[in-house]
Wavefront OBJ file of the C-alpha trace (Angstrom):
o trace
v 190.750 91.618 135.971
v 188.356 90.519 133.234
v 189.273 90.399 129.577
v 187.138 91.956 126.893
v 186.012 89.019 124.755
v 182.812 87.442 123.600
v 181.504 84.714 125.914
v 181.951 81.194 124.576
v 178.792 79.846 126.225
v 175.326 81.152 125.453
v 172.207 80.791 127.608
v 171.259 77.314 126.281
v 174.829 76.155 126.964
v 174.643 77.505 130.517
v 171.316 75.710 131.008
v 172.848 72.456 129.709
v 175.832 72.933 132.028
v 173.457 73.433 134.958
v 171.609 70.216 134.103
v 174.879 68.311 133.804
v 176.106 69.614 137.166
v 172.800 68.713 138.818
v 172.992 65.157 137.457
v 176.635 64.761 138.499
v 176.080 66.069 142.036
v 172.971 63.914 142.432
v 174.907 60.853 141.226
v 177.735 61.525 143.686
v 175.282 62.092 146.548
v 173.466 58.827 145.801
v 176.681 56.831 145.485
v 176.093 56.186 141.773
v 179.275 58.091 140.835
v 182.563 58.119 142.739
v 183.725 61.612 143.692
v 187.110 61.160 141.984
v 185.320 60.441 138.694
v 183.244 63.603 139.076
v 186.363 65.672 139.773
v 188.185 64.236 136.752
v 185.172 64.861 134.536
v 184.713 68.421 135.743
v 188.388 69.097 135.019
v 187.797 67.853 131.477
v 184.761 70.108 131.020
v 186.738 73.112 132.250
v 189.621 72.225 129.913
v 187.228 72.024 126.950
v 185.826 75.464 127.752
v 189.263 76.951 128.452
v 190.643 75.719 125.137
v 187.674 77.169 123.260
v 186.371 73.745 122.200
v 182.668 74.583 122.300
v 181.635 71.333 120.607
v 183.608 69.283 123.109
v 182.137 71.237 126.002
v 178.610 70.811 124.646
v 179.179 67.059 124.349
v 180.155 66.985 128.013
v 177.094 69.060 128.951
v 174.892 66.521 127.166
v 176.718 63.296 128.111
v 178.851 64.285 131.090
v 177.498 61.741 133.543
v 177.976 58.926 131.026
v 181.514 60.096 130.286
v 182.350 60.346 133.979
v 181.122 56.828 134.715
v 183.716 55.525 132.209
v 186.651 57.251 133.921
v 189.030 54.880 135.727
l 1 2 3 4 5 6 7 8 9 10 11 12 13 14 15 16 17 18 19 20 21 22 23 24 25 26 27 28 29 30 31 32 33 34 35 36 37 38 39 40 41 42 43 44 45 46 47 48 49 50 51 52 53 54 55 56 57 58 59 60 61 62 63 64 65 66 67 68 69 70 71 72
């Protein structure tokens, strides 16, 4: 069942998320990024969105691949 609330992400945010996902999946496919780092990063992005932290989510959309490369 869906709740009745305003969406947190607007169209530019969705476009930025799409670009981030493309870059992450390309980096994993090329061996540039380890899969476990991608999984950890995607969990963080989801947590930012779930908690309502739009600024944090937008930072991940913009810099997600860089953030994920730093994950141990």
